[in-house]
C-alpha positions as CSV (number, residue, x, y, z in Angstrom):
1,M,-17.7,7.4,19.0
2,N,-19.8,8.0,15.9
3,W,-18.7,9.9,12.9
4,K,-20.8,11.4,10.1
5,P,-19.5,10.3,6.7
6,E,-18.5,13.9,5.8
7,A,-16.3,14.2,9.0
8,E,-14.8,10.8,8.3
9,A,-13.9,11.9,4.8
10,K,-12.2,15.0,6.2
11,L,-10.3,12.8,8.6
12,K,-9.0,10.8,5.7
13,E,-7.4,14.0,4.3
14,I,-5.0,14.0,7.2
15,P,-1.8,12.1,6.5
16,F,-2.1,8.4,7.5
17,F,0.8,8.5,10.0
18,V,-0.9,11.1,12.2
19,R,-4.5,10.1,11.5
20,P,-4.9,7.8,14.6
21,A,-3.6,10.5,16.9
22,A,-5.8,13.1,15.3
23,R,-8.8,10.8,15.7
24,K,-8.1,10.2,19.4
25,R,-7.7,14.0,20.0
26,I,-10.9,14.9,18.2
27,E,-12.8,12.1,20.0
28,A,-11.4,13.2,23.4
29,L,-12.6,16.8,22.7
30,A,-16.0,15.4,21.7
31,S,-16.2,13.4,24.9
32,E,-15.3,16.4,27.0
33,A,-18.0,18.4,25.2
34,G,-20.6,15.7,25.7
35,V,-20.9,15.2,21.9
36,D,-21.5,11.6,20.7
37,L,-21.6,12.3,17.0
38,I,-18.8,14.1,15.2
39,D,-19.9,16.1,12.3
40,E,-18.1,18.4,9.9
41,A,-18.6,21.5,12.0
42,F,-17.2,19.8,15.1
43,F,-14.3,18.4,13.1
44,D,-13.5,21.9,11.8
45,D,-13.7,23.4,15.3
46,A,-11.4,20.7,16.7
47,K,-8.9,21.2,13.9
48,A,-8.9,24.9,14.5
49,K,-8.1,24.3,18.2
50,F,-5.1,22.2,17.1
51,G,-3.8,25.2,15.1
52,Q,-4.7,23.6,11.7
53,K,-6.5,25.4,8.9
């Protein structure tokens, strides 16, 4: 899965101990949506689905 640098930077704001799980969940959502490049907008949408602000 490819990540835009901006989305990767937002991922790094997530605490390190949950970051791998968050990455997997976001990548799973992207895969289900047929998205192969995760950008800031997709990251924000995925985070909203997980109940995060």
